[in-house]
C-alpha positions in Angstrom: -25.3 88.1 -90.9 -24.8 88.8 -94.6 -27.4 88.1 -97.3 -25.4 85.2 -98.6 -25.1 83.6 -95.2 -28.8 84.1 -94.6 -29.7 82.5 -97.9 -27.3 79.6 -97.3 -28.8 79.0 -93.9 -32.4 79.0 -95.3 -31.3 76.7 -98.1 -30.0 74.2 -95.6 -33.4 74.1 -93.9 -35.2 73.2 -97.2 -36.4 69.7 -97.9 -34.0 67.8 -100.2 -36.4 68.0 -103.2 -36.7 71.8 -102.8 -32.9 72.2 -102.5 -32.6 70.4 -105.9 -35.2 72.7 -107.4 -33.4 75.8 -106.0 -30.1 74.6 -107.4 -31.7 74.0 -110.8 -33.1 77.5 -110.8 -29.7 79.0 -109.9 -28.1 77.0 -112.7 -30.7 78.2 -115.2 -30.2 81.9 -114.2 -26.4 81.5 -114.4 -26.6 79.9 -117.9 -28.5 82.9 -119.2 -25.7 85.2 -117.9 -23.0 83.0 -119.5 -24.7 83.3 -122.9 -24.9 87.1 -122.5 -21.2 87.3 -121.5 -20.1 85.1 -124.4 -22.1 87.1 -126.9 -20.7 90.4 -125.8 -17.6 92.1 -127.2 -14.3 90.8 -126.2 -12.2 92.9 -123.8 -9.8 93.6 -126.7 -12.4 94.6 -129.3 -11.7 98.3 -129.1 -7.9 97.8 -129.4 -8.3 95.4 -132.3 -10.5 97.8 -134.1 -7.7 100.4 -134.0 -5.1 98.1 -135.3 -3.5 99.4 -138.5 -5.3 102.7 -138.3 -2.5 104.9 -136.9 0.0 106.4 -139.3 3.7 105.8 -138.6 7.0 107.2 -139.8 8.5 103.8 -139.6 8.3 101.1 -142.2 7.5 97.6 -141.2 7.2 94.2 -142.7 3.6 94.8 -143.9 4.6 97.8 -146.0 7.4 96.0 -147.8 5.9 92.5 -147.5 6.8 91.4 -151.0 10.4 92.3 -150.6 10.5 90.5 -147.2 8.7 87.5 -148.7 11.2 87.3 -151.5 14.1 87.4 -149.1 12.5 84.7 -146.9 11.6 82.4 -149.8 14.6 83.0 -152.1 17.0 80.0 -152.4 20.2 80.4 -150.5 23.6 79.5 -152.1 24.1 75.8 -151.7 20.3 75.1 -151.5 19.0 72.8 -154.2 
């Protein structure tokens, strides 16, 4: 019998009021862990911190953003 099965069996033998108290205690302990997990770094934090830090031989939109913006915003023939 695993620990979980043993705990489950023992919990079934508790009085209803004690089962409610046990469930409340478990919920409180899980709530603390949820807060810890939420406050920790995201799984992508290390990748995001590297963004834009690696040199490249290729130009992209961010390098020539004003030229690209001008092309995107310029009126087209026939536009009024």
